[in-house]
C-alpha positions as CSV (number, residue, x, y, z in Angstrom):
1,M,93.3,96.4,96.1
2,G,92.0,98.6,94.4
3,Q,93.0,100.6,91.5
4,P,97.0,100.9,90.7
5,T,98.2,104.4,91.8
6,A,102.1,104.6,91.2
7,K,104.9,102.2,90.9
8,L,108.0,101.4,93.2
9,C,111.8,100.1,91.5
10,F,113.9,99.1,93.9
11,S,117.2,97.6,95.0
12,L,117.6,95.9,98.7
13,R,120.6,94.4,100.2
14,D,120.0,91.7,103.1
15,V,121.8,89.9,105.8
16,A,121.0,88.2,108.2
17,V,122.7,85.9,111.3
18,A,120.1,85.2,113.3
19,G,117.8,88.5,113.0
20,G,118.4,90.4,109.6
21,Y,118.5,93.9,108.2
22,S,117.7,95.2,104.9
23,W,118.7,98.6,103.3
24,G,118.3,99.7,100.1
25,K,116.8,102.7,97.7
26,G,114.4,103.4,94.8
27,R,112.3,105.7,92.6
28,L,108.6,106.0,93.6
29,Y,106.8,106.8,89.9
30,F,103.3,108.7,90.8
31,G,101.4,110.9,88.5
32,M,104.0,112.4,85.8
33,H,107.1,112.2,88.2
34,S,109.5,109.9,90.1
35,Y,111.0,110.5,93.7
36,P,113.8,109.0,95.3
37,V,112.8,106.3,98.4
38,K,115.2,105.1,101.0
39,I,114.4,101.9,102.4
40,S,115.2,100.4,105.6
41,G,114.2,97.9,107.9
42,G,114.6,93.8,109.2
43,G,113.5,91.5,110.8
44,A,114.1,88.1,109.0
45,I,115.5,85.2,111.0
46,G,117.8,83.2,108.6
47,I,121.1,83.6,107.5
48,G,123.4,84.8,104.8
49,Y,123.4,87.6,102.3
50,S,121.6,88.2,99.4
51,R,120.4,91.2,96.7
52,L,117.4,92.0,95.7
53,R,115.9,93.6,92.9
54,G,112.3,94.1,92.2
55,E,109.3,96.7,91.5
56,G,106.1,96.8,93.3
57,T,102.6,98.4,92.1
58,V,101.3,100.7,94.7
59,Y,97.6,100.9,95.7
60,N,96.3,103.4,97.3
61,L,98.5,106.4,97.5
62,A,96.3,109.1,97.2
63,R,98.7,111.5,98.7
64,L,102.9,111.6,98.1
65,S,103.6,111.6,102.0
66,D,101.4,108.4,102.8
67,I,104.1,106.6,101.1
68,N,105.9,107.3,104.4
69,G,105.8,104.7,107.1
70,T,106.6,101.2,108.5
71,Y,105.4,98.2,105.9
72,W,104.5,94.6,107.1
73,S,104.6,91.5,105.6
74,V,105.2,87.5,106.1
75,R,108.3,86.7,103.9
76,A,110.1,83.5,103.4
77,E,113.3,83.4,101.0
78,A,115.6,80.4,99.8
79,T,118.4,81.7,98.0
80,I,121.0,80.0,96.0
81,A,122.5,82.1,93.2
82,R,118.9,82.9,92.0
83,G,115.5,83.2,92.8
84,R,112.3,85.0,93.2
85,N,109.9,86.4,95.5
86,V,106.8,87.9,95.6
87,A,105.5,90.1,99.1
88,V,102.8,92.1,99.5
89,L,103.3,94.9,102.0
90,D,101.4,97.5,103.9
91,N,101.4,100.4,106.3
92,N,98.8,102.3,108.6
93,H,97.9,104.9,105.7
94,G,96.6,102.2,103.9
95,V,98.6,102.2,101.2
96,D,99.4,98.2,99.5
97,I,102.5,97.2,97.4
98,K,102.7,94.0,95.8
99,T,106.3,93.6,94.6
100,T,108.2,91.1,92.4
101,M,111.6,91.0,93.3
102,R,114.5,89.0,92.1
103,T,117.5,88.0,94.4
104,S,121.0,86.7,94.1
105,G,123.3,85.6,96.8
106,A,123.2,82.7,99.4
107,H,120.6,83.4,101.7
108,L,118.1,81.6,103.7
109,A,114.9,83.5,105.7
110,A,111.5,83.6,107.1
111,A,110.1,86.1,109.3
112,V,107.8,89.4,109.5
113,M,109.2,91.8,107.3
114,R,109.2,95.6,108.8
115,L,110.4,98.1,106.1
116,T,110.8,102.0,106.7
117,L,110.4,103.8,102.9
118,H,110.9,107.3,103.3
119,V,110.7,109.4,100.1
120,N,112.5,112.5,99.1
121,P,110.1,115.3,97.7
122,G,113.6,117.2,96.9
123,G,114.8,115.0,94.5
124,E,111.6,114.9,92.6
125,R,112.3,114.1,88.8
126,A,109.0,115.5,85.5
127,E,109.2,111.3,83.8
128,A,106.6,109.5,83.0
129,T,106.0,105.5,84.7
130,P,108.4,102.8,83.0
131,A,107.0,100.0,81.3
132,R,109.8,97.9,83.4
133,C,112.5,99.2,85.8
134,T,115.9,99.7,85.0
135,F,118.7,99.1,87.3
136,P,120.6,100.9,88.9
137,I,118.3,103.0,90.4
138,R,119.1,106.5,89.8
């Protein structure tokens, strides 16, 4: 994957009744700035609802605009009350994100997952990358 170039802190909600849908938000820490990120997508075949809080190490991000796009991953989740999940996402700009997530809810799913990330450069803040993600995302 190479050297880490950024960090993504995010929270998602995931609902599935046969097909699934995910939505949420995050904060991308790139250089000495952070940017709000909107996340949406789906693909899970399953049933239930879960909330995910996670952080991702971003690799191969050369320009801020390269974070935008559709990311693909294979994911399986079985959450009853609380759980953990790991996924590696990649997009067509060559950006990879290795994520670690904590889940809560009641959800059983397995699928090729498709998530779309879109950064809002107008919400830029000057701040250093935190050692750990804090929630809620602001």
